[in-house]
C-alpha positions as CSV (number, residue, x, y, z in Angstrom):
1,M,126.1,112.5,92.6
2,R,123.5,113.7,95.4
3,R,123.0,110.6,96.7
4,I,124.3,111.0,100.6
5,A,123.4,110.1,103.5
6,I,120.1,111.6,105.2
7,A,121.8,112.8,108.5
8,T,124.2,114.7,106.3
9,A,121.4,115.8,103.8
10,L,119.3,117.3,106.5
11,A,121.9,118.6,109.1
12,P,121.9,122.2,108.3
13,A,118.3,122.8,108.2
14,M,117.3,120.1,111.0
15,A,120.3,121.9,113.4
16,C,118.4,125.3,112.7
17,F,114.9,123.8,113.1
18,L,116.4,122.0,116.3
19,A,118.0,125.3,117.5
20,I,114.6,127.4,117.1
21,A,112.5,124.6,118.7
22,A,114.6,124.3,122.0
23,A,114.5,128.4,122.2
24,S,110.8,127.8,122.1
25,Q,110.8,124.9,124.6
26,T,113.0,127.0,126.8
27,E,110.5,130.2,126.6
28,N,107.2,127.6,126.3
29,V,106.3,129.9,123.1
30,P,104.4,128.4,120.7
31,P,104.7,129.0,117.0
32,A,103.4,132.8,116.6
33,T,102.0,132.7,113.3
34,L,100.3,129.5,111.1
35,E,103.2,129.3,108.6
36,A,105.8,128.9,111.5
37,L,103.4,126.0,112.9
38,G,103.3,124.4,109.5
39,E,107.3,124.8,109.4
40,A,107.7,123.2,112.7
41,L,105.2,120.3,111.5
42,F,107.3,120.2,108.2
43,F,110.6,119.0,110.2
44,D,108.9,116.9,113.0
45,T,110.5,113.5,112.7
46,N,107.8,112.5,115.4
47,L,104.8,112.3,113.1
48,S,106.4,109.2,111.4
49,A,106.0,105.4,112.7
50,N,109.6,104.9,114.1
51,R,110.0,108.9,114.7
52,T,112.8,109.0,112.1
53,Q,111.1,110.7,109.0
54,A,109.7,114.2,108.1
55,C,108.4,115.9,105.1
56,A,111.8,117.9,105.1
57,S,113.2,114.1,104.5
58,C,112.1,113.9,101.4
59,H,111.6,117.3,100.4
60,D,114.9,118.7,101.9
61,P,115.1,122.4,101.9
62,E,118.6,122.6,101.6
63,F,118.5,120.8,98.1
64,A,115.7,122.7,96.7
65,F,113.2,120.6,98.3
66,T,114.0,117.1,96.9
67,D,115.5,114.1,98.2
68,P,119.3,113.7,97.5
69,R,119.4,110.2,98.9
70,G,118.8,108.6,95.3
71,M,116.2,107.7,92.8
72,A,113.5,107.0,95.1
73,S,113.1,107.8,98.7
74,P,113.4,105.4,101.5
75,G,110.7,104.8,104.2
76,D,110.6,105.4,107.7
77,D,110.8,101.8,108.3
78,G,114.4,101.6,106.9
79,V,113.4,98.8,104.6
80,S,110.6,100.4,102.3
81,L,111.6,102.0,98.9
82,G,109.4,103.7,96.6
83,D,108.9,103.6,93.0
84,R,109.1,107.0,91.7
85,N,111.6,110.1,92.4
86,A,110.1,113.0,94.8
87,P,109.4,115.7,93.1
88,T,110.2,119.1,94.3
89,A,108.1,120.7,96.9
90,A,109.3,124.1,95.8
91,Y,106.6,126.3,93.8
92,A,104.2,123.2,94.2
93,A,101.5,125.8,95.5
94,F,101.5,127.0,92.1
95,S,99.8,123.9,90.7
96,P,96.1,124.3,90.2
97,E,93.6,122.1,91.9
98,F,93.3,119.1,90.2
99,H,90.6,119.4,87.3
100,R,89.6,118.8,84.0
101,N,90.0,121.8,81.6
102,D,87.8,123.2,79.1
103,D,89.9,121.0,76.2
104,G,89.4,118.0,78.1
105,D,93.1,117.6,79.6
106,W,93.6,117.0,83.1
107,V,95.5,119.4,84.8
108,G,97.2,120.4,88.2
109,G,97.0,118.7,91.5
110,Q,100.1,117.2,93.8
111,F,101.9,114.0,93.2
112,L,103.2,112.8,90.0
113,D,99.6,111.5,89.1
114,G,97.6,114.5,90.6
115,R,96.1,112.4,92.9
116,A,95.9,114.9,95.7
117,A,93.6,117.9,94.3
118,T,95.8,120.3,96.9
119,L,98.4,120.9,98.9
120,E,96.4,120.2,102.1
121,E,95.4,117.0,100.4
122,Q,99.3,116.3,99.7
123,A,100.4,117.3,103.0
124,G,97.9,114.4,104.5
125,G,99.2,111.7,102.5
126,P,102.8,110.8,103.5
127,P,102.3,110.6,107.4
128,L,99.6,107.5,106.2
129,N,101.3,105.9,103.6
130,P,102.7,102.7,104.6
131,I,105.9,102.9,102.8
132,E,106.5,106.6,103.7
133,M,106.0,108.0,107.2
134,G,104.3,104.7,108.1
135,M,101.9,106.1,111.2
136,P,98.8,103.7,111.4
137,D,95.9,106.5,111.0
138,K,94.8,110.0,111.7
139,A,93.9,109.3,115.2
140,A,97.9,108.0,115.9
141,V,99.2,111.3,114.2
142,V,97.2,113.6,116.3
143,D,98.0,111.8,119.5
144,R,101.9,112.5,118.3
145,L,100.9,116.1,118.3
146,R,99.6,116.2,121.6
147,E,102.8,115.2,122.5
148,N,104.7,118.4,121.9
149,P,103.7,120.9,124.7
150,L,103.8,123.7,122.1
151,Y,101.6,122.3,119.4
152,P,98.1,122.3,121.5
153,A,98.2,126.0,122.0
154,A,99.5,126.7,118.5
155,F,96.1,124.8,117.0
156,D,94.1,126.3,119.8
157,A,95.1,129.7,118.4
158,F,94.8,129.0,114.9
159,F,91.9,126.5,114.6
160,D,88.8,125.9,117.1
161,N,89.6,125.5,120.6
162,G,90.2,121.8,121.2
163,V,91.0,120.9,117.7
164,L,93.4,118.1,118.6
165,D,90.7,116.4,120.7
166,D,89.0,115.6,117.1
167,P,91.7,113.2,115.0
168,E,89.7,114.2,111.7
169,A,89.5,117.7,112.8
170,G,93.1,117.6,114.1
171,Y,94.7,116.1,111.1
172,D,93.0,118.5,108.7
173,A,94.2,121.5,110.7
174,M,98.0,119.9,110.2
175,T,97.6,119.4,106.8
176,R,96.5,123.2,106.5
177,A,99.4,124.5,108.9
178,I,101.8,122.4,106.4
179,A,100.4,124.1,103.4
180,A,100.6,127.5,104.8
181,F,104.1,127.2,105.3
182,E,104.5,125.8,101.6
183,R,103.1,128.8,100.3
184,T,105.8,130.8,102.1
185,E,108.5,132.7,100.0
186,S,110.5,130.4,101.2
187,F,109.6,128.1,98.8
188,A,109.1,130.3,95.7
189,P,111.5,133.0,96.1
190,F,111.7,133.9,92.2
191,D,115.5,135.0,92.8
192,S,117.0,133.0,90.2
193,K,119.3,134.7,87.7
194,Y,117.0,134.4,85.3
195,D,114.5,136.3,87.7
196,R,117.4,138.8,88.0
197,F,117.6,139.2,84.3
198,L,114.2,139.9,84.1
199,R,114.5,142.7,86.3
200,G,117.5,144.3,84.9
201,E,119.5,143.1,87.8
202,A,121.8,140.6,85.6
203,K,123.1,139.5,82.2
204,L,123.0,136.5,80.5
205,T,126.0,135.3,78.8
206,D,125.6,134.5,75.1
207,Q,125.0,130.5,76.0
208,E,122.5,131.2,78.1
209,E,120.7,133.8,75.9
210,L,121.0,131.2,73.2
211,G,119.3,129.0,75.2
212,R,116.6,131.3,76.2
213,V,115.8,132.2,72.6
214,L,115.3,128.5,71.8
215,F,113.5,127.4,74.7
216,F,110.8,130.0,74.3
217,S,110.8,129.3,70.4
218,Q,108.3,127.1,69.0
219,Q,110.1,127.2,65.8
220,F,113.3,125.8,67.1
221,T,112.3,123.5,70.2
222,N,109.1,121.8,71.8
223,C,110.1,122.7,75.2
224,N,107.7,125.5,75.9
225,L,104.8,123.5,74.6
226,C,104.7,121.8,78.1
227,H,107.2,123.8,80.1
228,Q,105.5,127.4,79.8
229,L,102.3,128.4,81.7
230,A,102.1,132.0,80.9
231,T,101.7,133.5,77.6
232,S,104.5,135.9,77.8
233,A,107.9,134.7,77.6
234,I,109.0,137.6,80.2
235,D,106.2,136.4,82.8
236,R,107.9,137.4,86.2
237,Q,106.0,134.5,88.1
238,E,106.8,131.8,85.6
239,T,106.9,128.5,86.9
240,F,107.4,126.6,83.8
241,S,105.0,124.0,84.0
242,D,101.6,123.9,82.0
243,Y,100.7,121.4,84.7
244,R,99.0,119.0,82.1
245,F,99.6,115.5,81.9
246,H,102.0,113.7,79.4
247,N,103.1,110.6,78.0
248,I,106.9,111.3,77.0
249,G,108.1,107.8,76.7
250,T,110.3,107.8,79.9
251,P,111.8,104.4,79.7
252,E,112.0,101.8,82.8
253,N,114.6,102.5,85.6
254,L,115.9,98.9,86.0
255,A,118.5,100.2,88.4
256,L,115.4,101.2,90.8
257,R,113.8,98.0,89.9
258,E,116.8,96.3,91.2
259,T,117.0,98.3,94.4
260,N,113.0,97.9,95.0
261,G,112.2,94.8,94.4
262,V,109.6,96.0,91.8
263,E,109.4,93.3,88.9
264,P,111.4,94.3,85.7
265,G,108.4,95.2,83.5
266,T,105.9,96.5,85.7
267,V,104.7,99.5,84.2
268,D,103.8,102.8,85.9
269,D,100.3,103.7,85.0
270,G,100.9,107.4,86.0
271,L,97.9,109.5,85.7
272,L,95.6,106.0,85.4
273,A,96.8,105.4,88.8
274,N,94.8,108.4,90.4
275,P,91.7,107.0,91.8
276,A,89.8,109.7,90.0
277,I,90.9,108.2,86.5
278,D,89.3,105.3,85.0
279,D,90.2,106.3,81.1
280,P,93.1,103.6,79.7
281,G,94.0,106.6,77.3
282,E,95.4,108.3,80.3
283,R,98.0,105.2,81.2
284,G,101.2,106.5,81.4
285,K,100.9,110.1,81.4
286,F,102.7,112.5,84.3
287,R,102.1,115.9,85.2
288,T,104.9,118.4,83.7
289,P,107.0,119.2,86.7
290,T,108.4,122.9,87.1
291,L,111.6,123.8,85.7
292,R,112.7,125.8,88.6
293,N,115.9,124.6,90.3
294,V,116.1,121.8,87.6
295,A,119.7,121.9,87.2
296,V,120.3,121.0,90.8
297,T,117.2,118.5,91.5
298,G,118.3,115.5,89.5
299,P,117.9,112.4,89.2
300,Y,115.1,113.1,86.7
301,M,112.1,112.0,85.2
302,H,109.2,110.5,87.2
303,N,111.5,107.1,88.2
304,G,114.8,109.1,88.4
305,V,116.1,107.3,85.4
306,F,118.8,109.9,84.2
307,E,121.3,111.4,86.6
308,D,122.3,114.3,84.2
309,L,120.3,117.5,82.6
310,R,121.9,117.4,79.4
311,T,121.2,113.2,78.8
312,V,117.4,114.6,79.5
313,I,117.7,117.0,76.7
314,L,119.2,114.1,74.3
315,F,116.6,112.0,75.4
316,Y,113.7,114.6,74.1
317,N,116.1,115.2,71.0
318,Q,116.0,111.7,69.9
319,Y,112.7,112.0,68.7
320,N,113.5,114.5,66.1
321,T,116.9,113.1,65.0
322,K,117.6,110.6,62.2
323,S,120.8,109.8,63.6
324,E,121.4,106.6,65.3
325,T,124.3,108.0,67.2
326,R,122.0,111.1,68.7
327,R,119.6,108.2,70.0
328,I,122.6,107.0,72.1
329,N,121.8,107.6,76.3
330,P,125.2,108.7,77.3
331,E,125.0,107.5,80.5
332,T,124.2,103.8,79.4
333,G,126.1,104.0,75.8
334,E,123.0,102.0,74.6
335,T,119.6,103.5,72.6
336,F,117.1,104.9,74.6
337,A,114.7,102.0,75.7
338,P,111.4,102.4,74.2
339,P,108.4,103.9,76.1
340,P,106.9,101.5,78.5
341,V,103.3,103.0,77.4
342,P,103.2,103.6,73.3
343,D,99.7,103.9,72.8
344,T,99.4,107.3,74.5
345,L,102.9,108.8,73.8
346,A,102.5,112.6,73.4
347,V,104.0,112.3,69.6
348,K,102.4,115.4,68.3
349,E,104.3,117.6,71.2
350,L,107.7,115.3,71.3
351,T,108.6,115.4,67.3
352,H,107.4,119.0,67.0
353,G,110.5,121.1,66.0
354,P,114.0,120.1,64.3
355,A,116.9,118.0,65.8
356,L,119.3,119.9,67.6
357,D,122.9,120.1,67.4
358,D,125.4,120.1,70.5
359,K,125.6,124.0,70.2
360,R,121.9,124.4,71.1
361,V,121.6,121.2,73.5
362,D,124.3,122.9,75.4
363,A,122.7,126.2,75.4
364,L,119.7,124.9,76.7
365,V,121.4,123.3,79.5
366,A,123.0,126.7,80.3
367,F,119.9,128.4,80.3
368,L,118.1,125.8,82.7
369,K,120.8,126.5,85.1
370,T,120.0,129.9,85.3
371,L,116.4,129.0,86.9
372,T,118.1,127.9,89.9
373,D,117.0,129.9,93.0
374,A,119.9,132.0,94.7
375,R,120.2,129.7,97.6
376,Y,121.1,126.9,95.6
377,E,123.5,128.6,92.8
378,H,126.4,126.8,94.9
379,L,124.9,123.4,94.1
380,L,125.7,124.3,90.3
381,D,129.5,123.7,90.9
382,E,128.9,120.4,93.0
């Protein structure tokens, strides 16, 4: 569906970046703002071991900052393949710093298990991950930064003079610049049809409006128990995530296991894989993703097990239906597989509300499509 060669996937965005970079090289002008420096770094493949992978490789701005190459992302070495679906970097800046709230629930952070507390920490992870960008250490990354004649002047302008002479300080500065870029409007424009509807600039169809009402109604669905942050259903900066961690029983992705060589039956510990967590009661829980651009960012779930958005709705619906036929995964023709970690399943949230008929399932899908940023609306027809 969205599995296309990375050269094709990154072509428009990378071509734009290279054109800007070439112009800057000609004029010998470093990035003018911290955000512009972060943008250059975000697209810089020289920051990977074999100079083939950038942040944008797995978070392609042409595909809502997700990876169009498949269920999991290949590494810079051309061999490694991750075990999780790359989450969107769009609206990631709205996830709070990883912490425990007053109810005792873990909230926020970056990555699906929250192991990076902030955007800066997240930006520092992939370059040093051996199955991602594969650089041996921070010093090696900073050496690559110094190779670009425009970087030292830019880093000196936005940080301490000579910051790239210190590997720790230089690496930290790099992550801060990338995070600054990720906090720009490019990642969070809030200009979807839903946003335009809230501003009185667009009208929802009857089906979309039914989906909207269902989504925000705790009487008819359980959607907003996890996918609503604001207390008001008309908040103009709703990111559609509570940023808490839940085990929804996502089945194992056997197709991914076959591809990446991980032994079938291996359980992804989710939140328990976070070095800060040692409570077995958190096993199998993953941070609630934003639903912004969800209609164009499949495959779905932390392991990319579902291809179609409607399948995701049906997967949730299985917990509330008594009909065996409604528990069938339309992508496999078989019953949805059991949860890998049944002991921590979010039963209360998953079983809240009645079963949905096809009309309501389709209405929810229609509403979720309205959460697509304007620049990606053309992808809805592909």
